[in-house]
N, C-alpha and C positions, 0 to 999 in steps of 0.2 A: 504494500500500500504506500503510495506517494505521500510526501509531507502535505498536510492539508492546506498550507499556505499557498501551494501551487495551483489550487483549484479555483482560479479566477482570472479574468472574467469567464463566465460560461454563457454561451449564446444559444438560445433556442430560436425557432423560427420568428417569434414575435417579441421576445424578452431578452434582456441582458441581466445576468445575475452577477453582482459585484459585492465587495466588502461593504459593510455599513458605513465605513469611513469615507466612501466615495459618494455618499448621499448627504443632503442637508440635514443637520440635526433637527431643525424646525419641522421638516417633513416627517422624520421618524417620530419626533415628539407628538405631533398631531395624531399619528396612527396609534401610538402607545396610549394616548389619552382616551381613546375609544374604549380601552380595556381598564386603564387606571386613570380615571378622570383628573386626579390631582397631581399627576406626575409632572415634576418640574423639568426644565431644560437640563439642569445639572444631573438629575436622576437619569434622564435619557442618555446623557453623555457617559455616565457611569455604566449604564446598561451596554452601550456600544463598546466601551473598553473591556468590559467583562466578556462579552460575546467574542470579541477579537482575540482575547486571551485564550479562550477555549479552542479557537481555530489554531492559533500558533502553538498550542500544546497538544494538538492532534486529538482533542477530546470530542469535538462536535464541529459541524459546519453551519455557518449562518451567513446568508447573503441578503442584500437588499435586492428587490426586483424593480427594474426600470423598463419602460416601454422603449423598444429599439428605435422607433420612429420619432417619438416626442421627448424622450429622456425623462418623462414623468415618473415619479416614484409611485409604485403600485403596491408594495408590500414587503414583507420579510418572510423568508423561508429558512427553516432549520432542519438539518438532518442530525439526529442524536441517537446514540446507542440506547437500547432497552436492556436493562440488567447488566450494564457495564460492557457489553460487547455489541459490535455492529452486525452480528448474526441476525438479530432482529433490530430493525431501524425504524425510528419514528420520524415522519415528515410532518412538520408543522407549517401551515400556510396561514399567515396573518395578512389580510387584504385591506387596502384602503376602501375599495368598493366591494362590499360584502356579497354582492350577487354576480361577481365576475366569473362565470363558469368557464369561459375560454381560458383564463389564466389558470384556474384550478386544473383543468384537463391537460393543458400543455405542460405545466410544471410537474404534475403527477406522472405523466407518461415519461418525461425526460428523467426525473429523479428515480423512477423505478429501475430504469436501465443503469443509471449512474450508480445507484447504491449496490446493484448486483455486480457490475463490472469493476467499480473502483473500490468499494468497501467490502466486497464479498458477502453482502447481505443475502439471506435466503428468504427474508420476510420483511415487508414494508407496511407499516400502518400509517394512516393519514389522519391528521387532526386539523380541523379548520377553525380559525378564529376570525 
């Protein structure tokens, strides 16, 4: 398995997945406030740093999702091990637009193959936020 920090950017037909540090903190904060309404910009910055630390330590993968045509921030996706190993992996998709089925379908299809080929996962569960 390659170092996780090498897995960026990832391009799908319609989306670009890149590290959270490549997106505006205010956009990430706006998305996170839909789940945690009182989250401050400082708390969002801390979240970004924590997520990047897990990537650099090969513990999980987290990307921001941007539209390839417009560069608009569309969400956050995370691939994390279940029970400490990537044999079973959880894909979490947190979307700006909660009813964006195209994004869900494309990311799920891509990440199913990615987790199988790159992380040697035999099972992928999906969690939508």
